C-alpha positions in Angstrom: -32.1 21.9 20.1 -31.3 25.1 18.4 -34.7 26.7 17.5 -33.4 29.7 15.7 -33.8 28.0 12.3 -37.4 27.1 13.2 -38.4 30.5 14.4 -36.9 32.5 11.6 -39.2 33.6 8.8 -37.3 32.7 5.7 -38.8 35.5 3.6 -37.6 38.1 6.2 -33.9 37.3 5.7 -32.1 39.3 3.0 -31.2 37.0 0.1 -27.5 37.8 0.3 -27.5 36.7 4.0 -29.0 33.3 3.6 -26.6 30.6 4.9 -27.8 27.1 4.1 -24.6 25.5 5.6 -25.9 25.9 9.2 -25.8 22.4 10.8 -29.0 23.1 12.8 -31.0 23.3 9.7 -30.4 19.6 9.2 -30.7 18.6 12.8 -34.1 20.3 13.1 -35.1 19.3 9.6 -36.0 22.9 8.7 -33.9 23.2 5.6 -36.7 22.9 3.0 -37.9 26.6 2.8 -34.4 27.9 2.7 -33.4 25.9 -0.3 -36.9 26.4 -1.9 -36.2 30.2 -1.8 -32.7 29.8 -3.3 -34.0 27.5 -6.1 -36.7 30.2 -6.9 -34.7 33.4 -6.5 -31.0 32.5 -6.8 -30.1 28.9 -7.9 -26.5 30.1 -8.0 -26.2 32.1 -4.8 -23.2 33.8 -3.2 -22.6 34.1 0.5 -19.8 36.5 1.4 -19.3 35.4 5.0 -20.1 32.3 7.0 -18.5 29.9 9.5 -17.1 28.2 6.4 -16.0 31.3 4.6 -17.4 32.7 1.4 -19.0 30.2 -1.0 -21.4 29.7 -3.9 -24.5 27.5 -3.4 -25.8 25.6 -6.4 -29.3 24.4 -5.5 -31.1 23.5 -8.8 -31.0 20.0 -10.3 -29.7 20.9 -13.7 -27.0 23.3 -12.5 -25.7 20.7 -10.0 -25.3 18.3 -12.8 -23.5 21.0 -14.8 -21.0 21.5 -12.0 -20.6 17.8 -11.3 -19.9 16.9 -14.9 -17.6 19.9 -15.7 -14.7 18.4 -13.8 -12.1 20.2 -16.0 -13.3 23.5 -14.4 -14.5 22.4 -11.0 -11.9 20.6 -8.9 -12.3 18.0 -6.2 -8.6 17.8 -5.4 -7.4 18.1 -1.8 -4.8 20.7 -2.7 -7.7 22.9 -3.9 -9.8 22.4 -0.9 -11.3 18.9 -1.3 -15.0 17.8 -1.3 -16.5 19.4 1.8 -17.6 22.9 2.6 -15.3 22.9 5.6 -11.8 23.9 4.5 -9.0 21.5 5.5 -8.0 22.2 9.0 -4.5 23.3 9.9 -3.0 20.3 11.5 -0.3 20.0 14.1 3.2 19.0 13.2 3.6 15.3 12.6 -0.1 14.7 12.1 -1.4 13.2 8.8 -4.5 14.2 6.9 -6.1 11.7 4.7 -6.2 12.0 0.9 -8.0 9.6 -1.5 -9.2 9.2 -5.0 -12.4 11.3 -4.3 -10.0 14.2 -3.6 -8.1 13.8 -6.8 -8.7 15.2 -10.3 -8.0 13.4 -13.6 -5.8 11.7 -14.6 -4.8 10.6 -11.1 -8.4 9.9 -10.0 -9.6 7.1 -12.3 -6.7 4.5 -11.9 -7.2 4.7 -8.1 -10.9 4.4 -8.3 -10.7 1.4 -10.7 -8.5 -0.5 -8.4 -11.4 -1.1 -6.0 -14.4 -0.8 -8.4 -14.5 -4.5 -9.2 -15.6 -5.2 -5.6 -19.0 -3.6 -6.3 -19.2 -4.6 -10.0 -22.6 -6.1 -11.1 -21.0 -9.6 -11.4 -19.8 -9.5 -7.9 -23.0 -8.1 -6.5 -24.7 -11.3 -7.7 -22.5 -13.2 -5.3 -23.2 -10.7 -2.5 -27.0 -11.0 -2.7 -27.4 -14.3 -0.9 -25.1 -13.2 1.9 -27.0 -9.9 2.3 -30.3 -11.7 2.4 -29.0 -14.2 5.0 -27.8 -11.4 7.3 -31.0 -9.3 6.8 -33.1 -12.3 7.7 -31.0 -12.9 10.8 -31.3 -9.3 12.0 -35.1 -9.1 11.3 -35.8 -12.5 12.9 -34.1 -11.4 16.2 -35.8 -8.1 16.6 -38.0 -7.6 19.7 -41.5 -7.7 18.3 -44.0 -5.8 20.4 -41.3 -3.7 22.1 -40.1 -0.2 21.3 -36.4 -0.1 20.1 -34.1 2.1 18.1 -34.3 1.0 14.4 -31.1 2.9 13.6 -28.9 0.8 16.0 -30.7 -2.6 15.7 -31.2 -2.6 11.9 -29.6 0.3 10.0 -26.2 0.2 11.7 -26.2 -3.6 12.2 -26.8 -4.5 8.6 -24.3 -1.9 7.4 -21.7 -3.0 9.9 -22.0 -6.6 8.8 -21.6 -5.6 5.1 -18.6 -3.4 5.7 -16.8 -6.1 7.6 -17.4 -8.4 4.6 -16.2 -5.8 2.1 -13.0 -5.3 4.0 -12.6 -8.8 5.3 -12.4 -7.0 8.6 -12.8 -9.0 11.9 -16.5 -9.6 12.1 -16.8 -9.3 15.8 -15.3 -5.8 15.7 -17.6 -4.5 12.9 -19.0 -1.7 15.1 -15.6 0.0 15.1 -16.1 0.6 11.3 -19.3 2.5 12.1 -17.6 4.5 14.8 -14.7 5.5 12.5 -17.1 6.5 9.8 -18.8 8.8 12.2 -15.5 10.3 13.3 -14.5 11.1 9.7 -17.1 13.9 9.5 -17.0 15.0 13.1 -15.4 18.4 12.9 -16.9 21.7 14.2 -17.4 23.2 10.8 -19.6 20.3 9.8 -21.5 19.6 13.0 -21.5 23.0 14.6 -20.2 21.5 17.8 -17.2 23.5 19.0 -16.7 21.1 22.0 -15.3 18.2 19.8 -12.0 17.1 21.2 -10.0 17.1 18.0 -6.9 15.6 19.6 -9.0 12.6 20.8 -10.6 12.3 17.4 -7.2 12.2 15.7 -5.9 9.6 18.0 -9.0 7.4 17.3 -8.5 7.8 13.6 -4.9 6.7 14.0 -6.3 3.6 15.7 -8.3 3.0 12.6 -5.2 3.4 10.5 -3.3 1.0 12.7 -6.0 -1.7 12.4 -6.0 -1.4 8.7 -2.2 -1.5 8.5 -2.3 -4.8 10.4 -5.0 -6.1 8.1 -2.9 -5.0 5.1 0.1 -6.8 6.5 -1.9 -10.0 7.2 -2.9 -10.2 3.5 0.5 -9.4 2.0 1.7 -12.1 -0.4 -1.7 -13.9 -0.3 -3.6 -14.8 -3.5 -6.1 -12.1 -4.6 -9.6 -12.1 -3.1 -12.7 -10.0 -3.7 -12.3 -7.8 -0.6 -11.2 -4.1 -0.9 -7.8 -4.5 0.8 -6.9 -7.4 -1.4 -7.9 -5.5 -4.5 -5.8 -2.5 -3.5 -2.8 -4.7 -2.9 -3.1 -6.4 -6.3 -3.6 -3.4 -8.5 -0.3 -1.8 -9.7 -1.6 1.8 -9.1 -2.4 1.1 -5.4 -0.1 -1.8 -4.5 2.3 0.4 -2.5 -0.4 2.6 -1.0 0.6 1.6 2.5 3.9 3.4 2.0 1.9 6.7 1.8 0.2 7.4 5.1 -1.9 10.3 3.8 -3.2 8.2 0.9 -3.7 5.1 2.9 -5.8 6.7 5.7 -7.8 8.8 3.2 -8.7 5.9 1.0 -9.7 3.6 3.9 -11.9 6.4 5.5 -13.5 7.1 2.1 -14.4 3.5 1.6 -15.7 3.2 5.1 -17.8 6.3 4.9 -19.0 5.5 1.4 -20.1 2.0 2.5 -21.7 3.2 5.7 -23.6 6.5 5.3 -25.7 6.0 2.1 -27.1 2.6 3.2 -27.4 3.3 6.9 -29.3 6.6 6.7 -31.4 5.5 3.7 -32.6 2.5 5.7 -33.6 4.8 8.6 -35.0 7.5 6.3 -37.1 5.0 4.4 -38.9 3.9 7.6 -39.5 7.5 8.5 -40.8 8.4 5.1 -43.3 5.5 4.9 -44.6 6.5 8.3 -45.0 10.1 7.2 -46.9 9.0 4.1 -49.0 6.0 5.2 -50.7 5.9 1.8 -47.4 4.9 0.3 -46.9 2.2 2.9 -50.3 0.8 2.0 -49.3 1.0 -1.7 -46.1 -1.0 -0.8 -48.1 -3.7 1.1 -50.4 -4.0 -1.9 -47.6 -4.3 -4.4 -44.1 -5.4 -3.1 -43.0 -5.4 -6.7 -42.5 -1.7 -6.3 -39.6 -2.2 -4.0 -36.8 -1.6 -6.6 -38.3 1.8 -7.6 -39.1 2.6 -4.0 -35.4 2.1 -3.1 -34.4 4.8 -5.6 -37.2 7.1 -4.3 -36.0 6.5 -0.7 -32.5 7.5 -1.6 -33.8 10.6 -3.4 -36.0 11.5 -0.4 -33.3 11.0 2.2 -30.3 12.2 0.2 -27.7 10.8 2.6 -24.8 13.1 1.3 -26.1 16.6 1.7 -23.5 18.4 -0.4 -20.2 18.1 -2.3 -17.8 20.9 -2.8 -15.8 21.9 -5.8 -13.2 24.7 -6.4 -13.2 26.7 -9.6 -9.9 26.2 -11.6 -10.9 29.1 -13.9 -13.5 31.8 -14.3 -16.8 30.3 -15.3 -20.4 31.5 -15.9 -22.9 29.3 -14.2 -26.6 30.1 -14.4 -25.8 33.6 -15.3 -23.5 34.2 -12.4 -19.8 34.8 -12.7 -17.7 32.4 -10.6 -14.1 33.4 -10.2 -11.0 31.2 -10.2 -10.5 29.9 -6.7 -14.1 30.3 -5.6 -15.7 27.6 -3.4 -18.7 26.0 -5.1 -21.2 23.8 -3.1 -23.5 21.4 -4.9 -26.5 20.9 -2.6 -27.6 17.5 -3.6 -30.4 17.6 -1.0 -31.9 20.7 -2.7 -31.5 19.2 -6.2 -33.5 16.2 -5.2 -36.4 18.5 -4.1 -36.3 20.6 -7.3 -39.9 21.3 -8.3 -39.0 21.6 -12.0 -37.9 17.9 -12.0 -39.9 16.1 -9.4 -43.6 16.6 -9.0 -44.6 17.2 -5.3 -40.9 16.7 -4.4 -41.2 16.7 -0.6 -43.4 13.6 -0.7 -42.2 10.1 -0.8 -43.9 8.5 -3.9 -42.7 4.9 -4.2 -43.9 4.5 -7.8 -42.5 7.9 -8.9 -41.7 7.5 -12.6 -38.5 9.5 -12.5 -37.2 8.5 -9.1 -33.9 7.5 -10.6 -33.3 11.1 -11.9 -32.1 11.9 -8.4 -28.6 13.4 -7.8 -27.9 11.7 -4.5 -25.1 9.6 -5.9 -23.6 12.6 -7.9 -22.7 12.6 -11.6 -19.7 12.4 -13.8 -16.4 10.8 -12.9 -17.0 11.1 -9.2 -20.4 9.3 -9.2 -20.7 7.1 -6.1 -18.9 3.9 -6.8 -21.0 1.8 -4.4 -24.4 3.0 -5.5 -25.5 -0.4 -6.8 -24.4 -2.1 -3.6 -26.4 0.4 -1.5 -29.5 -0.2 -3.6 -29.0 -4.0 -3.4 -28.9 -3.9 0.4 -32.0 -1.7 0.6 -33.9 -3.8 -1.8 -33.1 -7.1 -0.1 -33.9 -5.6 3.4 -37.3 -4.3 2.3 -38.1 -7.6 0.5 -37.6 -9.4 3.8 -39.4 -6.7 5.9 -42.6 -7.0 3.9 -42.6 -10.8 4.3 -42.7 -10.4 8.1 -44.2 -7.2 9.2 -47.4 -5.4 8.4 -45.9 -2.1 9.7 -42.6 -0.8 11.1 -44.3 1.9 13.1 -42.4 5.0 14.3 -43.7 5.6 17.8 -41.7 8.5 19.1 -39.6 11.5 18.2 -36.8 11.0 15.6 -33.4 12.3 16.6 -31.3 13.7 13.7 -27.6 14.7 13.8 -26.3 18.2 13.3 -24.3 17.8 10.2 -24.2 19.8 6.9 -22.4 17.0 5.0 -24.0 13.7 6.0 -27.7 13.7 6.6 -27.4 11.5 9.7 -30.1 10.0 11.8 -29.4 8.9 15.4 -32.6 7.5 16.8 -35.8 6.2 15.2 -38.0 4.6 17.9 -40.2 1.9 16.3 -42.5 -0.9 17.2 -43.0 -3.9 14.8 -46.5 -5.2 13.9 -46.3 -8.7 12.4 -48.4 -9.8 9.5 
């Protein structure tokens, strides 16, 4: 583990040298004082040099919302740099690089988004709930009570994989491939800090993902419309020929996989960690399971599965008194916005009945607000409703292992032991 971020006194670092994009800050869970200083001294902060080049950090809640909703000024488009702090890599001749509606600006963005939005519309979620509950019960009933196991793999990944397979109508027995491809999507050195990543192998595996989905697309061609994502893409005029554009096809598929995986999976894991860290809140939950819907929003705030989103300025703009220039890279640190002391009282604590838990920015704002946020909340709510029926405590019994990643706040291992009611 890189200990430099733990040993460094935050106050001793010159303000203009603070780099909150270092992956080890998130692996070591030592990011809090760095962002607290930025929120206090420079909520719009410029770093002239980093592994990701020069960039602006936006760390306060209200300024993040300003950037996220001013989409005429701040671009998400791939041609302008996309949505991650890591600049698009120079690719080898013949390789494709995914592009999707999240890396499009208006007016191109919304028609693509609306092609798949009905899958996670409220009316469809009503149909999903019994299935989610059935699968959550099956997972929980087959856990090894009294033994130590990894909650991430046995619950967080398993429930998410089952739901992803359903959303895509993907072969159920191969659902773990979806999780693997989701992990690959953000596995680049600039995001993880790991220079040993075999980028050629990564590319080949992503091409396997593309091949699997091309086969799935072909198997559904000419079939009546269904409520899975592939069928919806095929039957919407704006995306019906998406398979003829490899960049768009791969990008859209990966976006939907990552979006369906990371928020739910890491919030399930983070929620267990948070309740163990704040046992008074766990007791509060046991005393009043009716708090679960609000608790879910608070868990998403506390965990903040997507750490940041990037925008690129299309014109000069003054933000928080700082002059951003056309072409500048602007990073909205959602994780910091969700710990903003001016919005959330005692923000580092999980408070399951927090009155304004839903004021979090974990799902973003504006036209790019997370399309699947209601589905993520539904899965978390149903899972916790079933957990409290069966277990007095899901106890964390060892060291948690987090992933080095400045984009997705990933959790690899949460060793737990179940205590039945």
